[in-house]
Every structure is written in C-alpha cells, then in structure tokens.
OpenMM code with the backbone's topology and positions (N, CA, C; nanometers):
from openmm import Vec3, app, unit

residues = "MET SER THR ALA SER SER ARG HIS MET GLU ARG VAL ALA SER LEU GLY CYS VAL VAL CYS ARG ARG ILE LEU GLY ARG PRO TYR VAL PRO ALA ASN ALA HIS HIS CYS PHE ASP SER ALA ASP ARG SER ASP TRP LEU THR ILE PRO LEU CYS PRO ASP HIS HIS GLN GLY ALA ASN GLY PHE HIS GLY MET GLY GLU ARG ALA PHE ASN ARG MET PHE LYS THR SER GLU ARG VAL LEU LEU GLY MET THR ILE GLU ASP LEU ALA LYS".split()
positions = [
    Vec3(0.0857, -0.1171, 0.0000),
    Vec3(0.0000, 0.0000, 0.0000),
    Vec3(0.0900, 0.1229, 0.0000),
    Vec3(0.0622, 0.2155, -0.0888),
    Vec3(0.1433, 0.3368, -0.0958),
    Vec3(0.1070, 0.4323, 0.0175),
    Vec3(0.1976, 0.5253, 0.0423),
    Vec3(0.1728, 0.6257, 0.1453),
    Vec3(0.0507, 0.7088, 0.1103),
    Vec3(0.0363, 0.7444, -0.0172),
    Vec3(-0.0781, 0.8257, -0.0596),
    Vec3(-0.2094, 0.7513, -0.0382),
    Vec3(-0.2136, 0.6237, -0.0727),
    Vec3(-0.3389, 0.5491, -0.0545),
    Vec3(-0.3676, 0.5277, 0.0934),
    Vec3(-0.2633, 0.5105, 0.1750),
    Vec3(-0.2833, 0.4994, 0.3205),
    Vec3(-0.3440, 0.6276, 0.3766),
    Vec3(-0.2916, 0.7415, 0.3336),
    Vec3(-0.3461, 0.8705, 0.3792),
    Vec3(-0.4912, 0.8867, 0.3344),
    Vec3(-0.5192, 0.8439, 0.2118),
    Vec3(-0.6567, 0.8537, 0.1615),
    Vec3(-0.7512, 0.7699, 0.2477),
    Vec3(-0.7127, 0.6471, 0.2773),
    Vec3(-0.7989, 0.5603, 0.3580),
    Vec3(-0.8169, 0.6160, 0.4991),
    Vec3(-0.7140, 0.6783, 0.5545),
    Vec3(-0.7267, 0.7431, 0.6858),
    Vec3(-0.8250, 0.8593, 0.6787),
    Vec3(-0.8191, 0.9380, 0.5705),
    Vec3(-0.9139, 1.0493, 0.5535),
    Vec3(-1.0565, 0.9970, 0.5409),
    Vec3(-1.0736, 0.8898, 0.4645),
    Vec3(-1.2067, 0.8297, 0.4479),
    Vec3(-1.2598, 0.7859, 0.5845),
    Vec3(-1.1809, 0.7114, 0.6593),
    Vec3(-1.2245, 0.6627, 0.7905),
    Vec3(-1.2555, 0.7785, 0.8851),
    Vec3(-1.1792, 0.8878, 0.8751),
    Vec3(-1.1984, 1.0018, 0.9657),
    Vec3(-1.3325, 1.0723, 0.9448),
    Vec3(-1.3993, 1.0469, 0.8327),
    Vec3(-1.5305, 1.1077, 0.8073),
    Vec3(-1.6374, 1.0531, 0.9019),
    Vec3(-1.6172, 0.9328, 0.9509),
    Vec3(-1.7206, 0.8655, 1.0287),
    Vec3(-1.8131, 0.7885, 0.9355),
    Vec3(-1.8873, 0.6972, 0.9895),
    Vec3(-1.9717, 0.6064, 0.9108),
    Vec3(-2.0685, 0.6818, 0.8194),
    Vec3(-2.0592, 0.6544, 0.6902),
    Vec3(-2.1443, 0.7212, 0.5922),
    Vec3(-2.2912, 0.6788, 0.6068),
    Vec3(-2.3153, 0.5562, 0.6478),
    Vec3(-2.4542, 0.5109, 0.6665),
    Vec3(-2.5157, 0.5819, 0.7865),
    Vec3(-2.4424, 0.5849, 0.8972),
    Vec3(-2.4937, 0.6522, 1.0171),
    Vec3(-2.5215, 0.7999, 0.9885),
    Vec3(-2.4253, 0.8686, 0.9284),
    Vec3(-2.4373, 1.0138, 0.9083),
    Vec3(-2.5349, 1.0507, 0.7983),
    Vec3(-2.5166, 0.9915, 0.6808),
    Vec3(-2.5895, 1.0389, 0.5632),
    Vec3(-2.7246, 0.9706, 0.5437),
    Vec3(-2.7401, 0.8484, 0.5914),
    Vec3(-2.8666, 0.7771, 0.5702),
    Vec3(-2.9527, 0.7788, 0.6965),
    Vec3(-2.8918, 0.7543, 0.8110),
    Vec3(-2.9679, 0.7469, 0.9359),
    Vec3(-2.9718, 0.8787, 1.0121),
    Vec3(-2.8948, 0.9792, 0.9701),
    Vec3(-2.8966, 1.1109, 1.0337),
    Vec3(-2.8387, 1.1144, 1.1736),
    Vec3(-2.7499, 1.0219, 1.2031),
    Vec3(-2.6867, 1.0169, 1.3349),
    Vec3(-2.5610, 1.1033, 1.3349),
    Vec3(-2.5117, 1.1381, 1.4530),
    Vec3(-2.3853, 1.2121, 1.4595),
    Vec3(-2.2682, 1.1201, 1.4222),
    Vec3(-2.1500, 1.1767, 1.4268),
    Vec3(-2.0271, 1.1051, 1.3932),
    Vec3(-2.0163, 0.9736, 1.4703),
    Vec3(-1.9889, 0.8664, 1.3971),
    Vec3(-1.9605, 0.7346, 1.4553),
    Vec3(-1.8289, 0.6879, 1.3935),
    Vec3(-1.7280, 0.6528, 1.4747),
    Vec3(-1.5984, 0.6097, 1.4204),
    Vec3(-1.6141, 0.4972, 1.3175),
    Vec3(-1.5271, 0.5006, 1.2171),
    Vec3(-1.5398, 0.4069, 1.1057),
    Vec3(-1.4045, 0.3534, 1.0602),
    Vec3(-1.4128, 0.2474, 0.9822),
    Vec3(-1.2989, 0.1917, 0.9096),
    Vec3(-1.3294, 0.2063, 0.7604),
    Vec3(-1.2266, 0.2003, 0.6778),
    Vec3(-1.2458, 0.2080, 0.5330),
    Vec3(-1.2873, 0.0708, 0.4797),
    Vec3(-1.3990, 0.0664, 0.4100),
    Vec3(-1.4501, -0.0549, 0.3452),
    Vec3(-1.4182, -0.0447, 0.1963),
    Vec3(-1.3536, -0.1469, 0.1416),
    Vec3(-1.3233, -0.1502, -0.0013),
    Vec3(-1.4498, -0.1836, -0.0795),
    Vec3(-1.4808, -0.1013, -0.1762),
    Vec3(-1.6016, -0.1199, -0.2573),
    Vec3(-1.5773, -0.2161, -0.3734),
    Vec3(-1.6842, -0.2758, -0.4149),
    Vec3(-1.6909, -0.3579, -0.5350),
    Vec3(-1.6189, -0.4915, -0.5196),
    Vec3(-1.6203, -0.5677, -0.6251),
    Vec3(-1.5641, -0.7022, -0.6282),
    Vec3(-1.4163, -0.7006, -0.5912),
    Vec3(-1.3723, -0.8049, -0.5240),
    Vec3(-1.2319, -0.8109, -0.4816),
    Vec3(-1.1354, -0.8045, -0.5993),
    Vec3(-1.1786, -0.8438, -0.7180),
    Vec3(-1.0936, -0.8343, -0.8364),
    Vec3(-1.0671, -0.6873, -0.8722),
    Vec3(-1.1583, -0.5986, -0.8330),
    Vec3(-1.1460, -0.4554, -0.8610),
    Vec3(-1.0981, -0.3776, -0.7395),
    Vec3(-1.0513, -0.4459, -0.6376),
    Vec3(-1.0159, -0.3832, -0.5101),
    Vec3(-0.9128, -0.2722, -0.5290),
    Vec3(-0.9470, -0.1574, -0.4755),
    Vec3(-0.8564, -0.0428, -0.4798),
    Vec3(-0.8709, 0.0352, -0.3503),
    Vec3(-0.7590, 0.0766, -0.2924),
    Vec3(-0.7637, 0.1579, -0.1712),
    Vec3(-0.8291, 0.2932, -0.1974),
    Vec3(-0.8378, 0.3328, -0.3227),
    Vec3(-0.8972, 0.4618, -0.3588),
    Vec3(-1.0488, 0.4524, -0.3680),
    Vec3(-1.1026, 0.3331, -0.3749),
    Vec3(-1.2475, 0.3119, -0.3835),
    Vec3(-1.2969, 0.2564, -0.2511),
    Vec3(-1.2961, 0.3421, -0.1491),
    Vec3(-1.3342, 0.3005, -0.0152),
    Vec3(-1.4380, 0.3952, 0.0435),
    Vec3(-1.5186, 0.3416, 0.1338),
    Vec3(-1.6200, 0.4198, 0.2040),
    Vec3(-1.6040, 0.3964, 0.3540),
    Vec3(-1.6419, 0.4941, 0.4367),
    Vec3(-1.6306, 0.4761, 0.5813),
    Vec3(-1.7534, 0.4052, 0.6388),
    Vec3(-1.7302, 0.2925, 0.7030),
    Vec3(-1.8384, 0.2190, 0.7689),
    Vec3(-1.7969, 0.1878, 0.9124),
    Vec3(-1.8899, 0.2071, 1.0064),
    Vec3(-1.8657, 0.1704, 1.1453),
    Vec3(-1.8626, 0.0173, 1.1540),
    Vec3(-1.8132, -0.0384, 1.2646),
    Vec3(-1.8080, -0.1848, 1.2761),
    Vec3(-1.9433, -0.2534, 1.2531),
    Vec3(-2.0522, -0.1946, 1.3026),
    Vec3(-2.1840, -0.2562, 1.2840),
    Vec3(-2.2250, -0.2575, 1.1367),
    Vec3(-2.2030, -0.1474, 1.0658),
    Vec3(-2.2428, -0.1401, 0.9250),
    Vec3(-2.1400, -0.2014, 0.8299),
    Vec3(-2.0250, -0.2384, 0.8834),
    Vec3(-1.9230, -0.3034, 0.8012),
    Vec3(-1.9343, -0.4554, 0.8125),
    Vec3(-1.9136, -0.5074, 0.9334),
    Vec3(-1.9102, -0.6525, 0.9503),
    Vec3(-2.0079, -0.7052, 1.0545),
    Vec3(-2.0867, -0.6172, 1.1142),
    Vec3(-2.1816, -0.6584, 1.2169),
    Vec3(-2.3086, -0.7189, 1.1598),
    Vec3(-2.4031, -0.7451, 1.2475),
    Vec3(-2.5307, -0.8050, 1.2069),
    Vec3(-2.6058, -0.7173, 1.1074),
    Vec3(-2.5886, -0.5852, 1.1157),
    Vec3(-2.6515, -0.4916, 1.0215),
    Vec3(-2.5510, -0.4420, 0.9184),
    Vec3(-2.4462, -0.5204, 0.8949),
    Vec3(-2.3369, -0.4754, 0.8104),
    Vec3(-2.3348, -0.5352, 0.6720),
    Vec3(-2.2562, -0.4710, 0.5883),
    Vec3(-2.2405, -0.5134, 0.4490),
    Vec3(-2.1953, -0.6589, 0.4423),
    Vec3(-2.0945, -0.6945, 0.5202),
    Vec3(-2.0445, -0.8323, 0.5179),
    Vec3(-2.1299, -0.9246, 0.6046),
    Vec3(-2.1903, -0.8706, 0.7086),
    Vec3(-2.2735, -0.9515, 0.7962),
    Vec3(-2.4040, -0.9959, 0.7315),
    Vec3(-2.4670, -0.9052, 0.6565),
    Vec3(-2.5956, -0.9340, 0.5925),
    Vec3(-2.5806, -0.9825, 0.4485),
    Vec3(-2.4720, -0.9407, 0.3872),
    Vec3(-2.4559, -0.9612, 0.2439),
    Vec3(-2.4993, -0.8350, 0.1707),
    Vec3(-2.4417, -0.8153, 0.0553),
    Vec3(-2.4633, -0.6914, -0.0212),
    Vec3(-2.6092, -0.6652, -0.0542),
    Vec3(-2.6804, -0.7642, -0.1036),
    Vec3(-2.8194, -0.7421, -0.1456),
    Vec3(-2.9090, -0.7024, -0.0288),
    Vec3(-2.8973, -0.7731, 0.0829),
    Vec3(-2.9795, -0.7415, 0.2003),
    Vec3(-2.9423, -0.6039, 0.2561),
    Vec3(-2.8123, -0.5719, 0.2598),
    Vec3(-2.7652, -0.4419, 0.3072),
    Vec3(-2.8236, -0.3297, 0.2204),
    Vec3(-2.8127, -0.3445, 0.0892),
    Vec3(-2.8647, -0.2425, -0.0018),
    Vec3(-3.0157, -0.2256, 0.0133),
    Vec3(-3.0846, -0.3352, 0.0298),
    Vec3(-3.2304, -0.3302, 0.0455),
    Vec3(-3.2670, -0.2624, 0.1776),
    Vec3(-3.1985, -0.2980, 0.2855),
    Vec3(-3.2295, -0.2416, 0.4169),
    Vec3(-3.2083, -0.0901, 0.4197),
    Vec3(-3.0984, -0.0442, 0.3596),
    Vec3(-3.0649, 0.0977, 0.3667),
    Vec3(-3.1007, 0.1748, 0.2395),
    Vec3(-3.1645, 0.1047, 0.1436),
    Vec3(-3.2080, 0.1667, 0.0179),
    Vec3(-3.0936, 0.2438, -0.0479),
    Vec3(-2.9821, 0.1729, -0.0674),
    Vec3(-2.8618, 0.2347, -0.1220),
    Vec3(-2.7792, 0.1308, -0.1957),
    Vec3(-2.6592, 0.1689, -0.2355),
    Vec3(-2.5626, 0.0784, -0.2979),
    Vec3(-2.4225, 0.1307, -0.2696),
    Vec3(-2.3228, 0.0466, -0.2961),
    Vec3(-2.1856, 0.0922, -0.2767),
    Vec3(-2.1555, 0.2135, -0.3643),
    Vec3(-2.2093, 0.2170, -0.4844),
    Vec3(-2.1849, 0.3310, -0.5739),
    Vec3(-2.2405, 0.4601, -0.5140),
    Vec3(-2.3597, 0.4539, -0.4610),
    Vec3(-2.4205, 0.5721, -0.3986),
    Vec3(-2.3387, 0.6152, -0.2772),
    Vec3(-2.3007, 0.5202, -0.1927),
    Vec3(-2.2217, 0.5521, -0.0738),
    Vec3(-2.0839, 0.6057, -0.1113),
    Vec3(-2.0247, 0.5540, -0.2186),
    Vec3(-1.8963, 0.6052, -0.2657),
    Vec3(-1.9124, 0.7493, -0.3141),
    Vec3(-2.0208, 0.7786, -0.3840),
    Vec3(-2.0475, 0.9159, -0.4267),
    Vec3(-2.0611, 1.0100, -0.3082),
    Vec3(-2.1324, 0.9679, -0.2056),
    Vec3(-2.1466, 1.0500, -0.0842),
    Vec3(-2.0114, 1.0727, -0.0185),
    Vec3(-1.9278, 0.9687, -0.0161),
    Vec3(-1.7953, 0.9786, 0.0442),
    Vec3(-1.7084, 1.0777, -0.0321),
    Vec3(-1.7093, 1.0694, -0.1635),
    Vec3(-1.6304, 1.1624, -0.2445),
    Vec3(-1.6786, 1.3057, -0.2216),
    Vec3(-1.8095, 1.3226, -0.2150),
    Vec3(-1.8661, 1.4552, -0.1879),
    Vec3(-1.8187, 1.5073, -0.0517),
    Vec3(-1.8225, 1.4213, 0.0499),
    Vec3(-1.7789, 1.4607, 0.1837),
    Vec3(-1.6295, 1.4952, 0.1868),
    Vec3(-1.5497, 1.4210, 0.1124),
    Vec3(-1.4053, 1.4494, 0.1076),
    Vec3(-1.3770, 1.5826, 0.0392),
    Vec3(-1.4638, 1.6227, -0.0518),
    Vec3(-1.4433, 1.7476, -0.1268),
    Vec3(-1.4797, 1.8712, -0.0454),
    Vec3(-1.5524, 1.8525, 0.0641),
    Vec3(-1.5967, 1.9669, 0.1460),
    Vec3(-1.4818, 2.0267, 0.2241),
] * unit.nanometer
topology = app.Topology()
chain = topology.addChain("A")
for resn in residues:
    res = topology.addResidue(resn, chain)
    for name in ("N", "CA", "C"):
        topology.addAtom(name, app.Element.getBySymbol(name[0]), res)
C-alpha cells in the first residue's frame, strides 16, 4: 500500500460512518475504510467509511450480504462512494 493510498484511507475513515451520518442522520460514529466492489477490482482509492456494525456486524455489508444491506438501507456501494467523495471534497 502506498503512502498516498494509506493517507486517503485514513481520511475516508476520519469522516465517520457514511450510513450513520448520511442515511440514518446520526452524529459522527468512528469508522474503518470498506473496499467497494468485487475483490478483483479492489482499490484503496475506492473506499467508504463504515462503522463496525455497518461493516461486519449483524446490520453490516459483510454480515448481511450486499443485497440485504442495499435493500435495508435503500442504497448501494456506488451511492455511498459518491457520498464519500462529496464529503471528502468539502
């Protein structure tokens, strides 16, 4: 992992969980960077901030699976990535 991509992932995580903030209207919740899309397309630059619950927990992308997660939160990784890029630009 390059220094630039490490810094980018730290900035993404520092935003706080995108689901909590942008979809559920909650205040800042600490997050980790979740790599978007298929593992074959994995890039440190295509990451979104998800709290532990929304990342790997029972209500999480990996915990529920992508389809159930998208249905529950009426979103997709592409939409969440767009929100993340918008937040980084502020």
